[in-house]
N, C-alpha and C positions, 0 to 999 in steps of 0.2 A: 592534558592528554596525550600525547604526540600522535600527529597526523594518523604515522602509519600504524599505530596501534588504534585509533579510531575507527580506519577504515578495515579491520581486522576483527573486529568486534560484530555480533552477529545483528545488529539494528540495519546496519549499514549495507553489509550483506543480503538481509530480505530488502532494503530498495533498490538495490543493482538486480537482484534477481524479477523482481515485479518488472522493473525496467524493459528487462530482457522478455519479459513475457508480454507486458504493453505493445513494444514496440513491433513484438514478432521477431526478433534479430538477437547475435550472439551480442555479450557485453564483457570486455575487460578492462582490468585497469590497472595501468604500470606506473613506476617511480621513473622518474627522466628527469637527467643531470646532463647539461654539456652536450643536447642534443642525442643523446644516448638511453635506452632504458635499463634501468639496474635492477629494476626489482618488478616482478608479477604480482602485486597485492591480490588480486581478484579474477575471476573468468567464469562468466555463464552462459552456457549453451555453447555450442559450435556446429558449423552448417558441413553439410558432407564435403562440400567441393573444396571447404577449407583443411578437414582431415586431409582430404588426399592430396591436398599441397604442399602439405606440412611435409609428408612421407617423401617428399621429393629430393633430389640433393638441390641445396641452394632456396626450396620453398621459404623454409622458415625464414632466413634469410632477406630475401623479397620482402615477405609480410613485414618481419619488425623495420624495414628502411622505410617504407611506406608509413607505418605509424608513427615511426620518428619523424620523420618530414613533415606529417601534420600535428604533430602533440609542437614540435618546435616553435609552430605558426600560433597554436591556440594558446600556449604561455604566453608566446610574447604580445600577444591582441588581446589577450584575453577572452577570446569570444570562441564560439562554437565555430567548427574548420571542415568544410564537405571536403571529402578529395575520393577519387577514384583510384583503386589500388590495381598492381600490375596484373589482374585479373580481372582489371573492368568492371569489379564491383563498386557498387557506391559503399564509402563509410563515411560516417564523421568522430569527429577528433574533440571532448571536451572538456577545459581545467576544471580540475573539481578541487585540488587545495595546492596553491600554487605559491611561491615565493621567487619573485625574480624570473628567473629563466628554467629554472628546476621544480619538479612540483607532481602533483599524481594527475595522470590524463586519461578518463576513460575513452577506451574505441568502440563506437555503436558499428555494428554491420557483419556481415555485408547484407545490403539490401536493392530493392532495385524499385529507385523512384517511379512510381505511378503516373505522374504524367509523361515518363520517356516511352516512346515508342518504339525504340529499336530493339530489338532482344539481347537475351545477354549468351546467348552460344558463341557469336561471332567471335566476341569480345575475347569469351574464355580460352576457345581456341587457338586463338592471337597469344594469348599469355603464356598457355602451355606450350606452345612451340617455341615462343623467345625462352622460356625458363629450360627447354631441355635440350633447344641446340637443333629441334629438326619437325619434320609438318607435323601438324596432329591434326585428324582427319574425322575423327569421331570423339566423342564425349565420352569419357573414362567412365563417367559420375553425374547423377539425376542432381539437376539443378532445381526440384522442386521445392528445399527448405529455404530457399534464398528469396524474401518475400518481397509483393509488390506493396510500395510503402508512400501513401499523399507525402508529397514533400511540406507539410506544416507539420504531419505527425512526430516525425523521429527528433525535429528540434523540442517541439512540445512535452516529449516525453524526458525528453533532459532534461531541460528546464525545470517539470517537474521534481526529478530524482531531485537534480542539484540543489532545491531549494527544501527539501526532506533531509536532505542531508546537514544540509547550511541549519534548521531546525533540533534537528539532533545532538548534531556538536554545542548547538547552545546547552539545551538539555541536559546533556552528558556532563558540562564545564558548572551546573549549577547543582550537581548532585554532590553531597560529601563523598569522601571517599573514603572506601570500608578499609578496616585493618587488614594486613595479611594475617594470614592462620597462624604466626609465630608470636605476633602482637598478641593474637583473639586468645590464645592459650596460656601464655606468662602467668607463670603464680603469680598475685600479688597476696602480701601478709602471709604468706605461708599456706595459701591455696588454690589451685587449678580454676581461675575460671573466666567461663566459656564466654565472651561476648555476644549478644544478640544480633543476630546478622539484620541487616536492614531489607524491607521487603521488597522483593522482586517487581519489576513496572509491570503491567497487564498485557498479557499475552496477546490482547486482540485490539489494540489503540482503535480500530478503524472499526468497532462495534461490529466488524462485516456478518457473525453468525445470528446477531439479533437481526440485525437488516435484511438478511437472507430468509431468516426464520418470519418476520412481518410480511414480505413481498409474497412466501410460499402460504401465508396467511390469509393473503386476499384485502392485507391494512395496508394501502398503500401511504394514508396517512400517518401512519406508525413508521413508516421506515422514512420519510419523507422527513418528518423533526428529528429521527435520529441521523442520517444525514446532513441535516441542518445544523447538530450540535456538531458533529465531527469539523464541520467544513469553518466552523466561526469561535472554534476553543482552538489555543494553542496549547501543549502538553509543559509548556515553562510557565503557562501561565499567565502571559501577555498578550496585548493586543495584535492580532497578527495582522500584516502588509497582505495588500493585494495578491503578490505573485506568491504567496505562501497558501494562500487561501486558492486560488488556482492549483497549485501541487495537489494539497488535501481533496480537494474536487476529484481528480482524476484518481486519486490513492483509494477514497474510500468506493469509488463507483468497482474499479479493478477488483478489491480484496472484497467485497460483496458477491461480484460474479464469480471469484473463486472459490467463495463461499456455497453460493446458489450451486455450486460446476460440482464441488466435492458432496453436496448433500444428492446428488442428485438429478436437477431440474434441469431443463434443455435452455441452455443459455446463447447457442450459438448465434441467435439471430442480434442477442444483445453487443458479443464480439463485434460482429459484421459492419454494429454501427457505432462501435468504439474509436474506431481512427476520426469520423467526424465530429464525435464530441471532442476528441481530446483538441481538434483545432480548433472547434467553436468558443471552448474555455480559457483559450488566450486573449480573447477580447474583450472578454466579460470583469467586470470590477465590482457586481453588489450583491448581496449575500444570495438574496431572492432568485439572481438571475443565474450563478452560478448552483444552485440547490435544483432551479429547475431544469437547467441543463442535466446535471446529474440524474434527476428524475425522470426523461425523456429517455434514456436507457434502461434504468432500471422497470420504468413501469412496464417493458416487454415483456422482461423476466415475468413481472406480474400477471398477464394479459395470459402468457402461455402455459404459467402457474396454473391459472383458472383455469386454464383449457385442458389442464393435462391432471386432476385430479388425481390418478393413482398414483401419481409419482409421487404426491405429497399427501398423503390421506390423515384426516385430520385434525392440522394446522388452521385452517378457516375456523373451525369450528370451538377449537383448544383457546384461539386469538379472541375468538366473540365470548365463552363464557368468562375467559381470567379478566379481561377489560372493560366486562361489564359491572365486573362486581371487583373491580380493586380495591375499590374505597373501603370494603366490610369485609374484604378479602376469602380469597376458596382455598381448601386444601388440595392436594392431590387425588385425596379419596374421594372427593365430593367431586372435582373434574374427570377422574376415572370413571365413575357411577354414572355421570350423564353422558360420558361419550360411549359408556358399557364396551369401555375397557380396561385390563388389569392397569393398574400403577406401575409396575414394572414397564410395559409395552410404554406408555407416555415417556419414563424416564429416558428407556434407551436408545429413543428414537432421534428425543432430542437431543442426546448426548451424541449419536453417534453422525444424526446428521448436521448439528450445530456447533457440537461441541459446548452444549448448554444444560445443566442440573433443574432442573424442576422449581428449583429455588432459586438460582439463581437467575432463570428466567422471568419469575415472578420480582425477583429482585431487581433486576436490572427496566422490566418494565417499571416500578416506582419510582424506583433514580429516575427516569429519562422525564418522565413527570414531573416528577418534583422539580427538576432541570425548569424545564419550561416556566414551570410556576412563578420558583426564583428569579430566574432572567424578567417574567415580563409583567409581574405582580408586586406590591409593595404587603403580600402577605407576609406573616411573621413564619417563621421557621416551625413553630410547634402548627400553628394553622396549616403550611405545607404538608406537614407529616397527616396532619388528618384530613388532608384531600386526596393522598395515596394510600391510604388504609395503613400509617402507623401512628397511634396514639400516644407515642411514648418520644419526643426530641430526641432525646441519647439515641434511639433505636435507629432514628433515621440517619444522626451522623455514623452512626458505627459501619449502618449500607452502604452511606453517601461514600464515605472512606474506603470503602472494599472495592466502588467502581470507581471513584475518580481521584482517591489518592489526596483529598480536599476535604476539609467542612461545609457543609451548606452555607453557609455567614461567609466563606473566604469564596465560594464558587460564586454568590451572587455580588460580591465585589468585584471580581475580575470580569465576569461575564454580562452582568446586567448592561441589557439593551436599551435606545430609547424609543425604536420603529424595528419594525419587520426589514424594513428596505436599509437598513443602516449599512452603511459600504465597508 
C-alpha cells in the first residue's frame, strides 16, 4: 500500500483525531517535496486565530512558509522540530513517513508552552501588524482555544501517534489483499460467484466501551485487566516493544475517557490529569508500571462514578450479578428480574452508553477472563472454557475469534507471559 493511500484510510485518521484531542490542538498532515508542500493529506481541528489569519491576504502563504521551513528540518534530521510561527504561536513538525528529503510531515499546533510566562497577545499583535502592513492595537479574535500545554506533553503525544501509525502499517501489510468487485463478481464455470468478503476489524480495538462500563460499575480490577490486555498485546500478534506499549497505554486511556464521556460520565478531572500522565508514561518501561500509570487517571473516573450514582444507574449491580455467576451463566431475563427492570431497559442502556449488546457484554467478560487464564496458567482450553461458563471448547473458540480474531491456542502461543512484571 502506498504511503498516501495508507494515510487516507480511516484508521490513521482516527489516530490523528485522537492525537488532536489528547494534545488539545489542531493537527495537519502534508506531503513535502523539495521543501514545498505538494498535498494536504489530513487536517483535524483549527483554532479561531488560524481561521482568521487564513482569511487575510498573504496569511495562508505565511503559514505555509513556516510549516515548510520546519518540515525541511524535520525530514532532514528525522526528529520532532519545534518552531514559532509568524504569529508567535508554538508549533511542532513531525516526520511521519519519509524517504530522503521528501515525505509526509504532521504539524501540531498552535499551542502555548505552559512553562512560558509571556502572554500570547503581544506576539499576535506584532504578527498581524507585519502581515497587514499597519499597526494593530486590539485583538480581532479570541485566543481562548490556543491551549496551554506542558513542554513534555506535545512530544509524548506525537510519539504515541507515530508509534500507532507504525503498528497500523505493519498490521495492514500483513493482511491479505481483498479482490476488487470486478474480480469478485467475475463469472466462473458459467455462473456468477461472489467471493465472500473478509471480516472487518474490530471497531473498538482499545475495548474502550468495556473499560468505561467496568469503571461505571465500580469494577476497577476488571478495568485494570482490560487495560493490561490492550497494553501488552499487539494486533499484529508480535511481542510489542516498549515504545509501542507506551503508545498503547496513552491510547487506551484516551479512548476509555472518550467512551465514558459519551456515556455521560464526568471526565473533567481525568482530562486535567491527562497531560501529567502522558509525560510520566514516557519514562516507564514495565507493563505493571504502565498499567498502574493508566489506572491513576481512570480510577479518578471510577471514584467520580461512584459518587455520581445517578449518572450510571444499575451498572454496579449488573457487574456484580454477571461476574458473580459467570461460570454457570446468567440470562438477560434473570438479570432483569434481579434488578427489577425490563430486559429492554438493560439492553438499550448498554447499547446507548457503551455500544455493547447484552450478549456482547457477557461474551466480552468471558473472553477477557479466558485470556487471563490462557496467559497465566497451563489449563487446557477446555478447562479454561469451563472456568468462564462455556462447556464446549468449540464454542469458546467461536467466541474468542469474534472478539480477538485468533483461536485460544494461538492466543496463548502469542501472549503467554512468565510474570506480571515482564517488560
